[in-house]
Rosetta silent file (secondary structure, phi, psi, omega in degrees, C-alpha in Angstrom):
SEQUENCE: XXXXXXXXXXXXXXXXXXXXXXXXXXXXXXXXXXXXXXXXXXXXXXXXXXXXXXXXXXXXXXXXXXXXXXXXXXXXXXXXXXXXXXXXXXXXXXXXXXXXXXXXXXXXXXXXXXXXXXXXXXXXXXXXXXXXXXXXXXXXXXXXXXXXXXXXXXXXXXXXXXXXXXXXXXXXXXXXXXXXXXXXXXXXXXXXXXXXXXXXXXXXXXXXXXXXXXXXXXXXXXXXXXXXXXXXXXXXXXXXXXXXXXXXX
SCORE:     score description
SCORE:     0.000 S_00000001
   1 L     0.000  132.469 -179.768  154.603 -103.923 -221.047 S_00000001
   2 L   -98.086  130.974  174.045  155.680 -100.896 -219.044 S_00000001
   3 L  -118.152   24.820 -176.878  157.101  -97.727 -220.575 S_00000001
   4 L   -58.503  132.225  178.189  156.987  -95.871 -217.295 S_00000001
   5 L    88.218   -4.659 -178.772  159.450  -93.030 -216.985 S_00000001
   6 L  -100.127  161.068  176.716  160.178  -92.830 -220.695 S_00000001
   7 E  -120.283  129.369 -178.869  159.312  -90.084 -223.155 S_00000001
   8 E  -120.513  138.129  175.989  157.971  -90.761 -226.593 S_00000001
   9 E  -113.774  127.974 -179.536  157.612  -88.448 -229.589 S_00000001
  10 E  -126.848  119.069  178.807  155.149  -89.395 -232.310 S_00000001
  11 L   -79.821  148.969  178.847  154.869  -87.253 -235.454 S_00000001
  12 L    61.791   52.208 -169.063  151.382  -86.824 -236.901 S_00000001
  13 L  -107.154   26.956  179.452  149.778  -87.912 -233.640 S_00000001
  14 L  -102.153   -5.018 -177.556  146.361  -86.302 -233.699 S_00000001
  15 L  -158.570  166.918  172.457  144.411  -88.890 -235.664 S_00000001
  16 H    52.796 -131.520 -175.661  144.483  -92.446 -237.011 S_00000001
  17 H   -62.414  -48.713 -176.778  147.604  -94.497 -236.454 S_00000001
  18 H   -58.803  -40.945  178.355  149.586  -91.699 -234.759 S_00000001
  19 H   -61.196  -49.696 -178.150  146.797  -91.003 -232.217 S_00000001
  20 H   -59.985  -42.776  178.623  146.474  -94.714 -231.342 S_00000001
  21 H   -62.897  -45.748 -179.762  150.221  -95.043 -230.813 S_00000001
  22 H   -58.886  -43.151  179.370  150.390  -91.941 -228.615 S_00000001
  23 H   -69.801  -34.879  176.690  147.522  -93.127 -226.457 S_00000001
  24 H   -64.577  -44.535  178.768  149.034  -96.611 -226.152 S_00000001
  25 H   -62.621  -39.953  179.731  152.354  -95.232 -225.012 S_00000001
  26 H   -65.407  -39.562  178.909  150.536  -93.021 -222.452 S_00000001
  27 H   -63.337  -29.555 -179.176  148.544  -96.009 -221.234 S_00000001
  28 L   -92.524    9.045  171.643  151.833  -97.870 -220.673 S_00000001
  29 L   102.363    0.591 -179.111  153.211  -94.999 -218.595 S_00000001
  30 L   -85.692  143.316  165.362  155.232  -92.892 -221.052 S_00000001
  31 E   -70.767  146.687 -171.551  155.157  -89.143 -221.293 S_00000001
  32 E  -132.862  131.736  172.473  154.165  -88.203 -224.830 S_00000001
  33 E   -95.483  113.744 -179.366  155.030  -85.430 -227.261 S_00000001
  34 E   -93.635  125.719 -178.975  152.019  -84.847 -229.488 S_00000001
  35 E  -111.110  135.825  172.899  152.837  -83.334 -232.881 S_00000001
  36 E  -142.053  162.298 -177.697  150.380  -81.694 -235.265 S_00000001
  37 L  -102.577  -46.319 -173.988  150.622  -79.564 -238.340 S_00000001
  38 L  -129.109  -39.276 -168.692  147.292  -77.658 -238.579 S_00000001
  39 L   -89.905   86.273 -179.441  144.471  -79.005 -236.364 S_00000001
  40 H   -66.500  -32.912  178.113  145.115  -77.679 -232.858 S_00000001
  41 H   -60.458  -42.436  177.288  141.668  -78.690 -231.639 S_00000001
  42 H   -65.701  -38.157 -179.858  142.428  -82.319 -232.523 S_00000001
  43 H   -66.400  -42.190  179.175  145.804  -82.065 -230.790 S_00000001
  44 H   -62.132  -36.410 -179.314  144.236  -80.631 -227.621 S_00000001
  45 H   -68.316  -37.461 -178.554  141.756  -83.538 -227.513 S_00000001
  46 H   -69.775  -37.376  177.578  144.570  -86.077 -227.745 S_00000001
  47 H   -58.604  -45.550  179.054  146.461  -84.286 -224.978 S_00000001
  48 H   -59.550  -39.566  179.937  143.391  -84.516 -222.756 S_00000001
  49 H   -70.241  -38.867  178.178  143.099  -88.273 -223.482 S_00000001
  50 H   -62.504  -45.194 -176.934  146.816  -88.830 -222.771 S_00000001
  51 H   -65.601  -18.525  173.418  146.645  -86.977 -219.456 S_00000001
  52 L   -65.190  -18.871  176.275  143.874  -89.286 -218.250 S_00000001
  53 L   -83.635   -1.177  177.985  146.529  -91.929 -217.881 S_00000001
  54 L    82.086   18.622  178.043  148.378  -89.836 -215.293 S_00000001
  55 L  -114.465  173.148 -179.307  151.327  -88.996 -217.562 S_00000001
  56 L   -93.649  145.374  175.913  152.525  -85.706 -219.021 S_00000001
  57 E  -129.176  141.099  175.133  151.761  -84.561 -222.557 S_00000001
  58 E  -123.748  124.108  178.055  153.412  -81.852 -224.581 S_00000001
  59 E  -100.781  129.068 -177.903  151.796  -80.576 -227.771 S_00000001
  60 E  -131.047  120.908  172.654  154.042  -79.070 -230.410 S_00000001
  61 E   -78.709  122.576  178.655  152.870  -77.587 -233.700 S_00000001
  62 L  -163.210  138.668  174.157  155.467  -78.369 -236.360 S_00000001
  63 L   -78.658  110.261 -175.834  155.522  -79.303 -240.027 S_00000001
  64 L   -75.870   14.433  170.223  157.152  -82.741 -239.980 S_00000001
  65 L  -116.581    3.239  178.301  158.395  -82.197 -243.553 S_00000001
  66 L  -108.942  126.239 -173.104  160.320  -78.995 -242.776 S_00000001
  67 H   -62.717  -42.846  178.731  163.844  -79.505 -241.495 S_00000001
  68 H   -62.946  -40.441 -177.625  163.930  -76.423 -239.277 S_00000001
  69 H   -72.819  -31.710  177.211  160.585  -77.229 -237.692 S_00000001
  70 H   -66.793  -40.266  176.317  161.562  -80.845 -237.145 S_00000001
  71 H   -64.160  -41.192  177.118  164.653  -79.683 -235.239 S_00000001
  72 H   -61.749  -40.350  177.126  162.551  -77.298 -233.218 S_00000001
  73 H   -53.919  -52.296 -173.021  160.109  -80.136 -232.413 S_00000001
  74 H   -71.282  -38.556  179.654  162.892  -82.306 -231.003 S_00000001
  75 H   -70.659  -30.377  173.645  164.619  -79.509 -229.081 S_00000001
  76 H   -64.162  -43.318 -179.583  161.280  -78.491 -227.524 S_00000001
  77 H   -63.393  -42.071  179.411  160.726  -82.065 -226.412 S_00000001
  78 H   -67.732  -39.992  179.718  164.210  -82.291 -224.887 S_00000001
  79 H   -62.536  -37.109 -178.470  163.834  -78.922 -223.159 S_00000001
  80 H   -74.420  -47.072 -170.208  160.539  -80.056 -221.631 S_00000001
  81 H  -107.500  -15.380 -179.440  161.388  -83.601 -220.572 S_00000001
  82 L    80.573  -17.773 -179.702  165.220  -83.637 -220.526 S_00000001
  83 L  -156.925  162.801  179.427  165.394  -86.918 -222.422 S_00000001
  84 L  -143.301  119.309 -175.526  163.797  -88.848 -225.256 S_00000001
  85 L  -109.047  -18.366 -177.457  163.662  -92.593 -225.447 S_00000001
  86 E  -136.533  132.092  173.795  161.155  -93.346 -228.167 S_00000001
  87 E  -132.643  130.343  175.877  160.562  -91.737 -231.561 S_00000001
  88 E  -117.423  116.181  177.431  157.924  -92.793 -234.077 S_00000001
  89 E   -87.818   95.972 -174.999  158.114  -91.313 -237.572 S_00000001
  90 L  -114.336  -26.813 -173.693  154.464  -91.573 -238.518 S_00000001
  91 L   -57.469  133.993  179.965  153.398  -88.385 -240.269 S_00000001
  92 L  -169.673  179.230  179.714  152.583  -89.049 -243.933 S_00000001
  93 L  -139.907  141.163  179.226  150.043  -88.639 -246.692 S_00000001
  94 L  -109.452  131.960  175.566  148.226  -91.137 -248.904 S_00000001
  95 L  -144.698  102.618 -168.001  147.531  -90.456 -252.521 S_00000001
  96 L  -124.339 -178.975  179.880  146.648  -93.655 -254.396 S_00000001
  97 L    57.919   37.778  174.038  144.943  -95.081 -257.479 S_00000001
  98 L  -117.178  111.044  174.172  147.009  -92.895 -259.791 S_00000001
  99 L   -55.339  149.275 -177.499  148.589  -94.673 -262.826 S_00000001
 100 H   -57.491  -37.762 -176.385  152.239  -93.743 -263.229 S_00000001
 101 H   -71.563   -9.005  176.673  151.514  -92.030 -266.581 S_00000001
 102 H  -104.345    0.194 -179.303  149.101  -89.696 -264.785 S_00000001
 103 L   -71.372  127.993 -179.696  151.403  -88.631 -261.951 S_00000001
 104 L   -95.597  165.710  175.742  152.132  -84.901 -262.119 S_00000001
 105 H   -61.788  -36.904  178.189  155.225  -83.086 -260.888 S_00000001
 106 H   -60.836  -47.787  177.080  152.988  -81.432 -258.250 S_00000001
 107 H   -57.330  -46.643 -177.033  151.856  -84.869 -257.022 S_00000001
 108 H   -61.538  -47.996 -177.003  155.475  -86.085 -256.883 S_00000001
 109 H   -63.640  -35.651  179.794  156.761  -83.067 -255.026 S_00000001
 110 H   -65.052  -55.525 -175.002  153.934  -83.250 -252.431 S_00000001
 111 H   -65.872  -41.122  179.565  154.349  -86.960 -251.601 S_00000001
 112 H   -73.299  -23.449  173.725  158.129  -86.929 -251.594 S_00000001
 113 H   -70.125  -45.563 -173.644  158.215  -83.893 -249.389 S_00000001
 114 H   -84.824  -44.094 -172.159  155.879  -85.388 -246.757 S_00000001
 115 H   -92.031  -17.173 -179.071  156.613  -89.134 -247.087 S_00000001
 116 H  -113.745  -62.613  179.896  160.324  -89.144 -247.965 S_00000001
 117 H   -61.404  -46.043  179.343  162.024  -85.938 -246.931 S_00000001
 118 H   -53.727  -61.781  179.577  159.982  -85.584 -243.741 S_00000001
 119 H   -58.482  -33.136  179.386  160.691  -89.066 -242.339 S_00000001
 120 H   -59.583  -46.288 -176.379  164.338  -88.868 -243.459 S_00000001
 121 H   -82.213  -22.615  170.221  164.964  -85.774 -241.317 S_00000001
 122 H   -65.755  -43.344  178.917  162.755  -86.990 -238.498 S_00000001
 123 H   -66.765  -39.403  177.401  164.858  -90.155 -238.338 S_00000001
 124 H   -62.549  -42.732  176.406  168.019  -88.039 -238.500 S_00000001
 125 H   -62.072  -39.477  177.937  166.795  -85.850 -235.636 S_00000001
 126 H   -60.316  -44.116  178.026  165.892  -88.987 -233.688 S_00000001
 127 H   -61.128  -31.866 -179.970  169.474  -90.284 -234.172 S_00000001
 128 H   -74.349  -42.600 -164.639  170.815  -86.936 -232.842 S_00000001
 129 H  -105.433  -15.226 -173.529  168.601  -86.516 -229.845 S_00000001
 130 L   -76.521  151.071 -178.027  167.478  -89.930 -228.624 S_00000001
 131 L   -75.787  156.366  175.404  168.979  -91.405 -225.509 S_00000001
 132 L   -56.146  140.699 -178.040  171.242  -94.460 -225.520 S_00000001
 133 L    79.959   10.950 -178.223  169.108  -97.638 -225.497 S_00000001
 134 L   -78.509  177.042 -175.902  166.290  -95.789 -227.269 S_00000001
 135 E  -128.217  123.949  175.571  163.786  -97.048 -229.857 S_00000001
 136 E  -118.267  130.381 -174.286  163.224  -95.480 -233.282 S_00000001
 137 E  -131.276  123.557  177.714  160.311  -96.698 -235.331 S_00000001
 138 E  -102.165  128.485  176.578  159.358  -95.747 -238.915 S_00000001
 139 E   -91.621  109.741 -176.269  155.774  -96.354 -240.002 S_00000001
 140 L   -98.712 -150.029 -177.910  156.053  -97.565 -243.568 S_00000001
 141 L  -151.889  142.238  179.162  153.486  -99.153 -245.927 S_00000001
 142 H   -66.592  -14.451  174.864  152.802 -102.613 -247.408 S_00000001
 143 H   -60.975  -19.075 -177.740  152.748 -100.828 -250.789 S_00000001
 144 H   -81.991  -13.826  177.360  156.549 -100.932 -250.593 S_00000001
 145 L  -123.245   -7.858  177.687  156.534 -104.733 -250.663 S_00000001
 146 L  -126.879   81.100  179.795  153.267 -105.504 -252.503 S_00000001
 147 L   -58.409  138.517  178.446  153.383 -103.503 -255.756 S_00000001
 148 L  -141.236  152.355  173.232  149.979 -102.688 -257.184 S_00000001
 149 L   -58.674  138.937  179.745  148.673 -100.613 -260.058 S_00000001
 150 L    87.809   -4.576 -179.443  148.025  -97.045 -258.997 S_00000001
 151 L  -111.690   15.005 -179.471  150.548  -97.107 -256.115 S_00000001
 152 H   -59.306  -41.132 -178.517  153.684  -96.212 -258.075 S_00000001
 153 H   -79.790  -49.643 -179.345  153.961  -92.775 -256.587 S_00000001
 154 H   -59.632  -46.221 -178.641  152.819  -93.549 -252.999 S_00000001
 155 H   -62.419  -42.434  177.685  154.894  -96.707 -252.783 S_00000001
 156 H   -66.544  -35.297 -179.986  158.065  -95.144 -254.011 S_00000001
 157 H   -69.665  -21.885  179.947  157.679  -92.187 -251.635 S_00000001
 158 L   -94.505   -2.694 -171.216  157.451  -94.589 -248.674 S_00000001
 159 L   -84.568  -41.218 -173.022  160.397  -96.802 -249.762 S_00000001
 160 H   -59.292  -42.943  179.332  163.434  -94.571 -249.101 S_00000001
 161 H   -59.840  -28.501  179.192  162.940  -94.227 -245.329 S_00000001
 162 H   -65.707  -39.536  174.546  163.004  -98.012 -244.976 S_00000001
 163 H   -60.886  -46.408  179.207  166.540  -98.073 -246.415 S_00000001
 164 H   -59.154  -39.256  175.173  167.613  -95.301 -244.033 S_00000001
 165 H   -52.978  -46.409 -179.633  166.251  -97.375 -241.155 S_00000001
 166 H   -64.144  -37.292  178.614  168.584 -100.203 -242.075 S_00000001
 167 H   -72.624  -42.161  179.355  171.608  -97.895 -242.221 S_00000001
 168 H   -65.234  -30.777  176.406  170.747  -96.160 -238.904 S_00000001
 169 H   -59.402  -37.855  178.617  170.409  -99.567 -237.241 S_00000001
 170 H   -74.525  -39.135 -174.962  174.076 -100.197 -238.124 S_00000001
 171 H   -73.326  -29.681 -172.138  175.196  -96.678 -237.155 S_00000001
 172 H  -107.164   -7.103 -176.941  173.360  -96.556 -233.833 S_00000001
 173 H   -55.948  -35.003 -176.239  173.603 -100.191 -232.649 S_00000001
 174 H   -67.492  -14.023  176.130  176.682  -99.527 -230.536 S_00000001
 175 H   -96.740    5.881  179.069  174.552  -97.161 -228.428 S_00000001
 176 L    77.920   13.233 -179.197  171.932  -99.858 -227.784 S_00000001
 177 L   -89.810  128.950  175.614  169.446  -98.066 -230.044 S_00000001
 178 E  -101.351  149.433 -177.214  167.163 -100.160 -232.220 S_00000001
 179 E  -137.554  117.912 -177.333  165.731  -98.783 -235.511 S_00000001
 180 E  -140.199  158.917  173.558  162.915 -100.641 -237.297 S_00000001
 181 E  -109.780  129.252  170.212  160.176 -100.120 -239.882 S_00000001
 182 E   -95.878  130.196 -170.717  156.662 -101.299 -239.160 S_00000001
 183 E  -119.931   82.908 -177.673  154.978 -102.057 -242.484 S_00000001
 184 E   -83.023  156.726  171.479  151.197 -102.146 -242.112 S_00000001
 185 L   -83.749 -162.007  179.782  148.683 -102.888 -244.857 S_00000001
 186 L   -60.457  142.593 -175.307  145.543 -100.739 -245.309 S_00000001
 187 E  -115.454  120.546  178.538  144.171  -99.526 -241.978 S_00000001
 188 E   -70.186  125.871  178.900  140.466  -99.407 -241.289 S_00000001
 189 L    89.992   14.795  179.972  139.592  -96.052 -239.755 S_00000001
 190 L  -143.860  157.606  176.009  142.804  -94.263 -240.827 S_00000001
 191 H    55.938 -133.198 -177.308  144.067  -92.534 -243.933 S_00000001
 192 H   -72.235   -8.901 -179.568  142.009  -93.131 -247.061 S_00000001
 193 H  -107.039   21.859  172.799  139.829  -95.630 -245.143 S_00000001
 194 L   -70.826  117.738  177.190  138.600  -93.134 -242.542 S_00000001
 195 L    69.680   17.741 -178.035  134.845  -93.589 -242.410 S_00000001
 196 L   -92.696  125.074 -177.612  134.732  -95.844 -245.428 S_00000001
 197 L   -72.501  160.582 -175.781  132.040  -98.605 -245.251 S_00000001
 198 L   -68.436  -20.236  179.909  132.933 -102.268 -245.903 S_00000001
 199 L   -85.831    2.073  173.833  130.806 -102.332 -249.080 S_00000001
 200 L   -60.268  132.414 -174.899  132.981  -99.678 -250.784 S_00000001
 201 H   -56.719  -42.270 -178.639  134.260 -101.497 -253.933 S_00000001
 202 H   -69.568  -40.628 -179.383  137.963 -100.704 -253.351 S_00000001
 203 H   -69.020  -39.825 -178.388  137.793 -101.616 -249.692 S_00000001
 204 H   -61.556  -40.840  178.317  135.807 -104.796 -250.422 S_00000001
 205 H   -59.771  -38.641  179.492  138.461 -105.934 -252.918 S_00000001
 206 H   -71.338  -43.192  177.690  141.123 -105.519 -250.275 S_00000001
 207 H   -57.052  -41.430 -177.673  139.001 -107.332 -247.662 S_00000001
 208 H   -64.293  -20.688 -177.709  138.583 -110.258 -250.039 S_00000001
 209 L   -92.562   -4.531 -173.196  142.412 -110.578 -250.202 S_00000001
 210 L  -103.881  112.735 -177.073  142.928 -110.761 -246.441 S_00000001
 211 L   -59.266  -31.037 -179.338  142.754 -114.311 -244.959 S_00000001
 212 L   -77.680   -5.618  170.170  141.888 -113.079 -241.497 S_00000001
 213 L    87.050    6.142  175.853  138.794 -111.426 -242.959 S_00000001
 214 L  -157.839  165.932  175.363  139.298 -107.784 -242.013 S_00000001
 215 L   -83.904  160.155  174.094  141.645 -104.866 -242.278 S_00000001
 216 E   -68.625  157.263  173.943  143.945 -103.871 -239.413 S_00000001
 217 E  -109.991  164.686  173.234  142.889 -101.087 -237.091 S_00000001
 218 H   -54.121  -36.004  179.290  144.979  -98.257 -235.630 S_00000001
 219 H   -68.638  -30.169  175.026  145.050 -100.177 -232.328 S_00000001
 220 H   -67.794  -37.086  172.456  146.553 -103.199 -234.096 S_00000001
 221 H   -62.063  -44.591  178.032  149.375 -100.975 -235.312 S_00000001
 222 H   -60.858  -31.836  177.435  149.750  -99.654 -231.798 S_00000001
 223 H   -56.209  -53.840 -174.396  150.036 -103.236 -230.498 S_00000001
 224 H   -75.776  -31.085  175.837  153.163 -103.923 -232.482 S_00000001
 225 H   -62.782  -39.891  176.931  154.578 -100.417 -232.071 S_00000001
 226 H   -59.586  -41.319  179.581  154.320 -100.896 -228.321 S_00000001
 227 H   -64.138  -46.878 -177.821  156.321 -104.144 -228.610 S_00000001
 228 H   -66.463  -25.724 -179.708  159.039 -102.477 -230.726 S_00000001
 229 L   -82.999   -8.169 -173.768  159.259  -99.607 -228.245 S_00000001
 230 L   -99.790  174.287  178.715  159.839 -101.910 -225.281 S_00000001
 231 H   -60.732  -32.055 -176.978  162.694 -103.775 -223.715 S_00000001
 232 H   -64.929  -19.821 -175.797  161.607 -107.088 -225.194 S_00000001
 233 H   -94.157   17.562 -174.779  162.469 -105.877 -228.710 S_00000001
 234 L   -50.645  -39.306 -172.592  166.211 -105.381 -227.869 S_00000001
 235 L  -102.243   22.385  170.705  167.400 -107.848 -230.551 S_00000001
 236 L  -113.803  111.312  179.537  165.109 -106.667 -233.352 S_00000001
 237 L  -153.552  147.497 -176.969  166.778 -103.902 -235.324 S_00000001
 238 L    68.184   24.198 -176.666  167.162 -102.911 -238.959 S_00000001
 239 L  -106.511  159.008  169.420  164.023 -104.938 -239.788 S_00000001
 240 E  -114.379  111.664 -176.195  160.895 -104.452 -241.800 S_00000001
 241 E   -98.482  105.485 -178.301  157.951 -106.009 -239.967 S_00000001
 242 E   -82.710  126.501  173.796  155.021 -106.649 -242.361 S_00000001
 243 E  -130.993   94.871  178.097  151.583 -106.704 -240.701 S_00000001
 244 L  -136.104   21.895  175.462  148.884 -107.082 -243.285 S_00000001
 245 L    69.405   16.081 -178.285  146.847 -110.070 -242.155 S_00000001
 246 L    80.637   16.182 -177.587  148.414 -112.326 -244.778 S_00000001
 247 L   -62.227  141.497  175.149  147.013 -110.227 -247.602 S_00000001
 248 L   -85.137   -7.594 -179.437  148.222 -111.062 -251.111 S_00000001
 249 L  -106.831    0.000    0.000  147.816 -107.406 -252.094 S_00000001
């Protein structure tokens, strides 16, 4: 699939899922806006990897949970490239294995700021700035459709953006813009499973629940994000696409 001549913005794109998506878009010919919050060295490394594909990369430091910085991120991208055809709301934080009775107000404020407020206003900015015929993709979580003990806070913080996706699909459809949520299960090599061996008890329990016998990787998420970003996904909008290997958890 070719994304040549298009520009993609991916929030939280210096590691894990975001990095894999940014590199995939670059490999398919898109110019890429790399967003980071704190780790400039990691961002510069991703930029170098992106540029190996012969496309342009723009790195922008911005807190993807701050409304003013989100707007600056998008305006900087438009000023540099003139247009924006693909937006992926990926930036988020995982905080799991906390029973509801142990969730603190501090925990709540942190996760809802990063996982709810942030994506809401990233999606809003995407709706404002994206070109007609564009693609908006929200990276959600299977915790929103597979309730589990200890995920009450994380799962609820990731739920609201999925509803917004469905509304935006209706509001933006007349412009040929599709808006979807990709709903991955646990990702090996990303988030809380960065560098975690297969014999870790929590990870092993999850592995035992997946019929395909392994967890997804960031590249697997990039596979489907690439599809949703392309022309072939024209008639998929307002959807939640679950990719968890058939896991019952």
